[in-house]
C-alpha positions in Angstrom: -60.4 -38.2 -135.3 -56.3 -37.6 -134.2 -57.2 -34.2 -136.6 -60.0 -33.3 -134.1 -58.1 -33.8 -131.3 -55.1 -31.9 -132.6 -57.2 -29.0 -133.6 -58.7 -29.1 -130.1 -55.4 -29.0 -128.7 -54.3 -26.3 -130.6 -56.8 -24.2 -129.7 -56.6 -24.8 -126.2 -52.8 -23.7 -126.2 -53.6 -20.2 -127.9 -56.1 -19.4 -125.2 -54.6 -17.0 -122.9 -54.9 -18.5 -119.0 -57.8 -17.4 -116.6 -56.6 -14.5 -114.2 -57.6 -17.4 -111.6 -54.8 -19.4 -113.4 -52.3 -16.4 -113.7 -52.7 -15.9 -110.1 -51.9 -19.4 -109.1 -49.0 -19.5 -111.4 -47.5 -16.2 -110.2 -48.1 -17.7 -106.5 -46.4 -20.4 -107.4 -43.1 -18.7 -109.2 -42.4 -16.7 -105.9 -43.1 -19.0 -103.4 -40.4 -21.3 -104.9 -38.0 -17.9 -105.8 -38.3 -17.9 -101.5 -38.3 -21.1 -100.9 -35.3 -21.4 -103.0 -33.4 -18.1 -102.8 -35.1 -17.4 -99.6 -36.3 -14.1 -100.6 -37.8 -12.6 -103.9 -35.4 -10.3 -105.5 -36.6 -11.0 -109.1 -40.0 -9.8 -109.7 -41.1 -6.0 -108.7 -43.7 -6.1 -111.6 -45.8 -8.1 -114.4 -43.4 -8.0 -117.0 -41.0 -9.7 -114.9 -43.3 -13.1 -115.0 -43.8 -12.9 -118.9 -41.1 -14.9 -119.7 -42.6 -17.6 -117.6 -46.0 -17.4 -119.4 -44.5 -17.0 -122.8 -42.8 -20.0 -122.4 -46.6 -21.8 -121.5 -48.7 -19.4 -124.0 -48.4 -17.7 -127.0 -47.0 -14.1 -127.0 -49.9 -11.5 -127.1 -50.9 -7.9 -125.8 -53.9 -10.1 -124.3 -51.4 -11.9 -122.3 -49.1 -9.5 -120.8 -52.7 -7.9 -119.4 -54.1 -10.9 -117.7 -51.0 -11.6 -116.0 -51.2 -7.2 -114.8 -54.6 -7.8 -114.0 -53.6 -11.0 -112.0 -51.1 -9.0 -109.9 -53.0 -5.9 -109.5 -56.0 -8.6 -108.5 -53.7 -10.1 -105.8 -53.2 -7.0 -104.2 -49.7 -8.3 -102.8 -47.3 -5.7 -100.8 -44.5 -4.8 -101.5 -40.8 -4.7 -99.4 -38.3 -1.9 -99.3 -36.9 -2.3 -102.1 -40.0 -2.6 -104.5 -39.6 -6.6 -104.8 -43.4 -8.1 -104.4 -43.7 -10.4 -100.9 -46.0 -13.6 -101.8 -46.1 -15.0 -98.0 -47.5 -11.8 -96.2 -50.6 -9.7 -95.8 -50.3 -5.7 -95.4 -51.5 -6.0 -92.3 -48.7 -8.3 -91.5 -46.0 -6.1 -93.4 -47.2 -3.0 -91.3 -47.0 -4.5 -87.7 -43.3 -6.2 -88.6 -42.5 -2.3 -89.8 -43.7 -1.3 -86.2 -42.1 -4.2 -84.6 -38.9 -3.3 -86.5 -39.0 0.4 -85.1 -39.9 -0.4 -81.6 -37.0 -2.6 -81.6 -34.8 -0.1 -82.4 -36.1 2.5 -80.2 -35.8 0.2 -77.3 -32.5 -0.9 -78.8 -33.7 -5.1 -78.5 -31.4 -7.4 -77.9 -31.8 -11.1 -77.0 -30.3 -12.9 -74.6 -30.4 -16.6 -73.5 -31.9 -17.2 -69.6 -29.2 -20.2 -69.9 -26.2 -18.5 -68.6 -28.4 -16.6 -65.7 -29.2 -18.2 -62.1 -32.8 -17.4 -61.2 -33.4 -16.0 -57.5 -36.8 -16.3 -55.8 -38.1 -13.6 -53.5 -41.2 -14.7 -51.7 -43.3 -12.0 -51.0 -47.4 -10.8 -50.3 -48.8 -10.8 -53.6 -50.5 -7.6 -53.2 -47.0 -5.7 -52.8 -45.4 -7.3 -55.7 -45.8 -4.6 -58.1 -44.6 -2.4 -55.5 -41.4 -4.4 -54.9 -40.7 -4.9 -58.4 -41.0 -1.2 -59.5 -38.5 -0.4 -56.5 -35.8 -2.8 -57.6 -36.3 -1.6 -60.8 -35.6 1.9 -60.5 -33.0 1.0 -57.7 -29.2 2.4 -58.2 -28.2 -0.6 -56.1 -29.8 -3.3 -58.1 -29.3 -1.7 -61.9 -26.0 -3.8 -62.3 -27.3 -7.5 -60.4 -30.7 -7.9 -61.9 -31.0 -8.6 -65.4 -34.8 -9.2 -65.5 -37.3 -10.2 -63.1 -41.2 -11.5 -63.3 -43.9 -11.8 -60.8 -45.3 -14.9 -59.2 -48.4 -15.2 -57.8 -46.6 -15.1 -54.5 -43.3 -13.0 -54.9 -40.7 -12.1 -57.4 -37.9 -14.0 -59.8 -35.3 -12.3 -60.3 -32.5 -13.6 -63.2 -29.1 -12.3 -62.9 -25.2 -13.0 -64.0 -24.4 -12.4 -60.3 -26.9 -15.0 -57.8 -24.2 -14.6 -54.8 -23.8 -10.7 -54.5 -27.7 -10.6 -55.1 -28.6 -12.9 -52.5 -26.4 -11.1 -50.2 -27.7 -8.1 -51.1 -31.5 -9.2 -51.0 -30.6 -10.2 -47.6 -29.3 -7.0 -46.4 -32.8 -5.5 -46.8 -34.6 -7.9 -45.0 -35.9 -8.9 -41.6 -33.5 -10.8 -39.6 -36.3 -12.9 -37.8 -37.0 -14.1 -41.7 -34.2 -14.1 -44.0 
């Protein structure tokens, strides 16, 4: 009985893994790489995975072909250096590329609103888009307003010069209203 079990076990160890099993192992390897290193910098081709598979299964041409089939079936995108990207789809890669290009063209930088002071301008709802456009195009306001947002009954202006902006806004208000 022990001999029969040993024979079955050795037959099992000689079989190549299925394509699905290869895909699962490849995915785990890449996810571990990303988790440990922050990104994949080792795996570009099917051959790069062979040492892992050969440690589990006997080396053979059919094992190599099975790993190649798994890689092809997974249809993973690659980064600009040719490394597999396991945690994003091709659509996400294209979107990320478009965002990166758009951010570069627009010279995007992040800025915390915590350091800015909001100034609220109450105004008729219908005229808010017009006022926003006027303020955005104004040379006078360009150094005062960091950003602004329309609300349901006015505009919120964010500034790092609240006293100056408030005085400037009051110069444009009707005396009876401000």
